[in-house]
N, C-alpha and C positions, 0 to 999 in steps of 0.2 A: 786612705780608706774612703773618703767622701767620693773620690773618683770612681771607686768600684761600685759604690751603691748608685752613683748616678748613671753609670754604664748599665748596670743591672736594670733600673727603672727604665731607661730608655728603650732597652731591650724587651722588657716585658710590655711597655705601652706600645711599641711598634707591632709585637705580636698580638696585644688586644685588638688593635686598630685592622690588623690584617684578618683576625677572626670576625671582627664586626663587619668588614666589607664582605667576606665570604657567607657570614650568616645573612646579611641584608640581602645579598643575592640570591641565595636559595629561597628565601622568605619571598621575595618579589617574584621569583619563577613560580613558586608554589600557588601564590595569590592569582598570578595570571592564568595558571592551569585550571584553578578553580573557576575563575570567571569564563574561561573558554568553554568548560564542560557545562556550565549553566546556560551560557548562550547557545550552545551547540543544541542542547536539550529543547530550549524554547525554539530554535529554529526548526527543529525535527518536529515539534508539535505544530507549529504555525504551517509548515510545509504539508503536514498530513491533513489539516482541516482545509487549507487552500486546494489541494488535490482533490479530496472529496467534494468539496463545494463545487468546484468547477467541472468535474467529470460526472458526478453522480447525481446530485440534487435536481436541478431543473431538466438535465437532460434524460433522467430517468422518467420523470413525470411526464415529459412529452413522448418519450419511447413507449412507455406503457399505454398512452392515450391513443397513439398511432397504431399500436398492436391491436387495441381494442375496436378501433373504427375500421381498420382492414381486414382484420380476421375474426372479430368478435371474440377476443382471447385476452382475458386479464391474466397475465402470467403469473401474478402473485395470489389470486385468489381462486382461479379455475384449477381443477385437478388434472386438466389436459397437459399432456408433454408435447413437446415439439412435433414428433412423429404424428401424434393424433390430429393436430391442427393442420400440419401440411398435407396430410392424406386428405382430410375433408376438403381443403382448398383444391388439390389435384383432382378429386373425384367431382367438384363442382365445375371443373374447367376454368378455374380462376388461376391461371399461371402467372398473369401480371402481378396479381396480388401476392402470390407465392414469392415472386422475385423481390418484391418490396418487402415482405416480411423478413427474407433472408438478409437484405441489405441492412434493415432495422437492427436485426439480431447482431449481425457482423460488427456493425457500428458500436453497440452497447458492450459486447463482449471485448472489444477493443480497449473500451474505456476502463472497463473492470480488470482487464489484464495489466494495464498501466498502473492502476491502483494496486493490484496484488504483486506486481513487480517492484513497486516503490518499498513495498514491505520488505520483499526479500532482499532488497538492495540496501536495507536500513535507511532509507530516506524518509518513509513513513513509519508510524508507530502502530503496530499490530494491534494493540489494545484499544487504540481509539478508533481504528478502522472497524474493529469488531464491534465494539459498542455503538458506533454511528450507524453501521449497515445491519446488525443484527442478524437476521436469517436471510436478508435479501442475497447476498453473494452465494451461500450455499444452495438457496431456492433456485436461484437463476442457473447455477451449473447443473443442478439436478434436472431441470426441466428442459435445459438446453444440450444435455449431454449427447443426444444422438446427433444434433446439429455439429456439435464439436468433433465427434467422431468422423462425421462426413468431411468435414473441412480438413481434419488431418490427413484423411487418405486422399483427398483431392489435391492438397497443397504437398503431399509427400512430406509432411514435417509433423512429427509427433510433439514438438514443442508448443504447439498452438493451444493457447490458453492453459499452459502448464502451470503457471504460478497460481492462477485462479483455481485450478483443480486442486491443488496443494491445500490452499486455505479453505476451500470449501468442505473438504474431506476432514481437514483438521478441526474446524469450527463446529462441525455438525456431522460427526461419523455415522451416527444413526441413520440418517438419510439415505446412505449410500450401502447399506447392507443388504 
């Protein structure tokens, strides 16, 4: 009888050890998953802020200053749209300044398209970008929509600034009605 009890205890303790190992494995895997998810969320936030500060902050201030200097256009404050400013430059015979304005605009749109694409690709957080840029992205798209349309035709590529357009219209739909 004692052999039977001893056998049963060995069997039960062996099963408990097996179940303990299995439980420990899944608990460890679960903890790793939580840590990975938290670290991934932090990395995404960090990536968002890095992207915004690299592409938008200082560059945008300089872009705005140069537009003001070249074309007397403060893109955020003035009511003028791209077509108003460029027709004035054309009429004044300032084609060199028009070319410089177009290069500035193309450069800035490229940077904002990278930011918008980062959101679309789930590398940057939309909520943070929207809070950080406020009305900047929708306002830029609205005021430069004629330029963007011209570039789409010239490049024969309708995807030019596609992500920027998506978020501009999503964040400020009333501006585009």
